[in-house]
N, C-alpha and C positions, 0 to 999 in steps of 0.2 A: 832569410831571417828576421829581413827587415819589416817585411809583410806580418810576420807572425808577431812580433814585437809590438807592431801597432795595434792588432786585434788585440794582442792582450790588454792591453793600457785602454782600448774601447771599451771592454767587456770590464775594466778594472773601475773605469769611471760608473759604467751604468750598476754595477753593486754599489760603488758610495753614493750613487742617486739615490738606489732604492733605501740603503739605509737610512739614508737623510729623510726621507719621506715617510718610514717607518715610525723615526724619532719621533714626528711633527704631527702625527695620528691621534688624534684625540677620542675620536668616536669609536673608535675600535678596527674601523675600516684601514686597511693596508694601503689601497691605492684608489684614487679615484679614477673615474673615467676620464680624466684629461691626463694623469698621470700614465696611465694604460693605452692608451692613444700614441703619448711619446716615445714610450719603451719598444712598442711593436715598430713603429716608422722607423727607429734609429736601428733596430736588429736586422728590418729586411733591408734599410738602405746598408750596411755594414755588408751583409749577405750579397747586395747587389754590386758592391766596388770589389767583390773578392772571386767574381762570380767567372772573370777570364782566367784565374788563375786554379781555380777547381775543376777547369774543362779542359787546363793543359793536359792533365795528368801527372803521373808520375809521384814518388813517395812526399815531394813538398808537398803537393794535391791534397794526398790524403791526411798529412798530418794539419793543414789547414782547416780539411773539413770536419776532423775532430774536433779543432782549436773551436769551429764557427758554430756548425749543426748542432752538436751534442747539447750545449750552452743554450744557444738560440730556442733549442724545443726546449730546454727544462724550465726557461725564464719564459718562454711565452703560454706553456703550460701553467707555468705557477700565478700567472697574473690573471689569465682569462678561466682556465677549469673551474675553479669556485662559483663565480657569476654565473658560468653558464648551465654549470649542475644545479646551481639553486633555482635558475630560471625553468629549467627544465623539470625539476622534478618538487617544484613548490607546490602544487595541488595535494601532492601524494605526502609529502612530508607535514604540509600544515594541514593535514586531515589527522597526525599525529600528535603533532607539537603546537596545535592551537595556532600556527601562523606567526609571522613576526610583525601583527599588530601592536600597537599600543596599547595594553590596557587600561583604561580609564582607572586614575586612582579615586578610590571613596571610601568614608569611613564604616564602619560596621559596627553594630550596636548588638548582636545577636549573645555578648556574653551581658551587656546592663538588661536586656529582657528576660534573660533566663536567671539572671540574680534579683529581679522584681517576681518573678513567679515564684521564688523560693522565700520573698518578704526579706530578705537581703537588701534594704532600700539603699542603707548608705554604701553599700558595694556599689549598688548598679550606677547611683549617680555618680562616685569616682570614674568607672570605667564610662559613662559617658563623658567625664570633665577629661578623660585620655583622650579620646579621640576628638572631640572637640579643639584640645590642643593642638592638634594635628591639622585639624579642618576649621579656622576659627569660621563661626556667624554660622555654621551648618545648620540650615532648616528644621532639618530632621531630628538633629540632638537637640536643639533649643527647646521643640515643641514636647519631644519625650520628655526632656528633662522638667518644662512646666509643668504637662499632663502629672507625673509623678509627685510635683510637691503640691498641685490643686487635690489632686485624687486620693494619693497615698502616706503622705506627710500633712496633708490637712493646712497648708500653708501656701494660702490663697494671694498674699502679698507679692511673696518670691515668685509665684507662678507669672502673677501682673506682669513684674518687672523684669521678666525671662522675655516676655513675650513683646514688652516695648524695648525690648535691645533688638530681638528681631526685626521689629519694624523701621527701627531708627539705622539699622547697619547700611550702608553708603551700598550702592549699587547690586543691591539685592533684584534680582529678575521681578517682574510685576508679578506674575504668578506666586510666586513664594510671599510675598509682599502681603497679597491679598489673602493668601491664607493663614499667613498670620493677623490678619487685621480680625478676619471673621473667629477665629479664635479666642483673640480677646474681648470682641463684643459677646460672644458668647458668655464666656466667664465672668466678664463684668454684668450682664443682666441676669445671669440664672445662680450663678454662684454666690458674688456679695450684694446683687440686687441694687446696684448702683444704674439707674437706668437712666439718666441724664448723661454720665462717661459713656455707658454701650450707646444710647444713641447717639452720641459725639463722633464714636468710632464708624458706626453705618452712613452717617452724613458723609463722613470724609471720605469714605469708598466712593460714594454716590457722585463727590464731586470731582475725585480722582478718574473716577470710569464712567463718564456718561455713556448712555446706549448702550452698555454692554449687558452680558449675562453676569456679571458681578453685581452691576447696579440693580438689573431686576430683583436679582437674592435678597438686597438689600434692602429694597421697598417693601419686601415683603416680611422681611423682621422687623422694619418700623409701624409698617400697618397693624402689627398684634403685639407691641408691646403694650405693656401695662397702660390702661389708659387711653389708648388709642381709638378704642372704641366708645366711649364716654358713658356717662353713671348708666345709661339704658343702652347699652351697644349690643351687638348680638351673641356675645360668647354668655349672657344671661339665659337660660333656659326657662322660655315662657308656657305654663300648661295652663290650659281650663278645660273646665270639667263642662262638655255639651249634655243637652238637654234629650233624654232619649223617651220615643214612643215608649206605649205598655208593649207587651212582649208580644200581643196579637195570636198566642199561640202556637207561634211557627216553631220555636226551639226552647231548651232553657236557658235563663238570662245567663248564668253561672257569674253573676256579679260585674257583665260588660258592661252594664251601667254606669256604673261608678266608676271607669278606668278611666285617667286623665289624659287626654288627647292634645296635641300642637295646634296651636291656632297659627296654621302657616300664612295666614294674611300679614298678620301681625311679624310674624317671623320673615317674611319678606321683605317688609316697610323696613326694619331693623336696617338686614343688609344695602337695602339702596340707601337709606341716612348712611350705613356706613362708606360705600361706595360713593358718595360725593364729597367726605372728605381724603378718601384713599383711591381714587379710579384706576391705580395701575396693583391694585390688590388682586393677584391671580384666583387664590383660594376663596375670597369671597363670593368674585362674578362666578366663578364655577359652580357656587354652592346656591345662588340665585337663579342662575340656568336651573339647577336640579329641581328648584323649588318651581320654576314657571312650568317644568316637564312634567314631572311626576306629581307634583299635588291639584296644579289645575289646568292640565294638559294644554299649554300655550306655548305648542313646539317653535312658532316662529320668532316669540320670544326669548323663548331659548337660544334659540340660535343664532338672532343677534346678540345677546351676551358672551357666546364663545367666538364669534369675529369679531367683537372688539376686543379682546384678548390677542386674537391673530394678528390685526391690525396695528397692533402697538410696535414699534420700533425695536430692533435689538433683540424679537424674542427665540430664544433657542429653539434652533432647527427640531428636535427630538417632541417638545411642546406643540410646535405647531402640527405637525404631524399625527400628534393624540389628538389635537383640539377639532381638527380637519377629520379624522375618522369618528369621533363623536358627533358633528353634524353630520355624518351618513349614517349613524344610528338613529339620530332625532327625525332626518328627513323620512328615514324609513316608516315611521311612526306618525309624520304628517300626511295631509293631503296630495304633498308633492312627492311623495315615493320613490320611486325606485329610479326616476330620471334625476331626480335632485340628488341622491345619494349616490348615483354614479359620476355626477359630475364635483364634487368635493373629494370623491376618490382619484377623479383625473385631475384636479387640481393639486393634488399629491404628485401625482408623475410628470406635470409640468413642472413645478416649483424645484421637483428634485430629479432630475433625469438619471438614468445609471446609479440606481441608489439602492441600497437596500430596502428603503420605503416605497419607493416604485414599486420593485419587485412585489411587495407585500397588497401594495393598492391593486394590481393588476389583478393576483390571487384572489383577491377579496372583490373586484368586479368579476370574476368567473361566476362567482355563487351568491351573486347581488339576489339572484330572482327564488333561491331556499332561503334565504333569509328573511327576505321580505314577507313571504308566507310565513315564517315561523313567528313573526312579529304579529302578525294579525291579532286582535284582541279576541276573546273569548266572550261570547253574548254573555250578557247577566242580566238580569230582574232585578230593578233598584225601585223600592218602595221610599215613595215622598219626592220632593222635589229642592234640590238644591242648587244654589248662586255659584257658579263656580270661577265667574271674571268677576269678582269684587275687585275693586283698585287696581286691578292688572292690566287695564287699556292704558296706553299712552299719554301722558299729559292729566292723569286722577289725579285727586287730592287727595285722595287717601295711598297712594303710593307714587311718589317721583318717577318721574322717570330717569333710569341711571346713565342715560345718556342726553343730555337735552339739547344737543347740537341736532341730533336726528329728527326732532319733533319739526 
């Protein structure tokens, strides 16, 4: 009887311990791993201490066995079975319930967007403010609210204030800060026409993000600000009427002699002058390269301009790949031909192995022969002699070299 009393006290102690641990649990978990191990060890120790009595047989052994084995089995099942089932069936239950991964809390602006589409701008702004109360400083909400203020309510100062708030929010990620800065620069330059303020924002991006893709993008915006080209910059379309000889009886003129034609020499000069002030302007150098290649058939000069773009530090990978493909196109039109075009494509493979761009270059190399034949010029009969190299040689007084260091 004493042994039964002791066993009863032991199980009573286990019960009190379990109740205490359950009352202290704040995360919804009844038992931690430490609690399970302690209870399991205690149960097996109790069963080990009673083993001699159980093996003796008789009525006492039966009673003790029922008092020990049944409660022990229930307790062990209670503390271990849920975790075992969860582990074994987690893949199946996760597919049906979404698993037990914590879902990131984020704002939802679909109600605001729906109200905006209906023209209910005040209600849409109220929906945005509701989400911003839950997620203070959320960039998506601030940008959406600024866009509505500027585009829908024509309250541009309020939009500027919101973007400045987004920029000055402490500990904002760099990508979000850049998005807000570029949006503010766009608003200042194109809506308010405040060129100095917009230029200041772009220069701040350059200062804070040197040799980055954002810095290159800021340079492009700065190079195309009003006044960046000068009074006689390349944005001015210069058209001249050239002299035509008599019809010579070959065909009806239909007024062709009076059509204005671009003076490509002067146009190239304008881009060269612009690049002296803004050497990192992608668009200007690409256009100058196109003039060299298409209007004057100076393929080496065109390739040199593309190479200057590739050699600039911090260029985006996608643009470098595009420029190398452009060089391959130009090489197919030059005397260097197929071999030089292959070298340009192999440069893509060496720069970016195991990438989709490398695979595209491999496919293009395989069909270079056919591409080269397709690019062969069709023989034409020209009447008259035209000077095609005016001012295009390096060091010419008429068109300055866009890259003086290469002379």
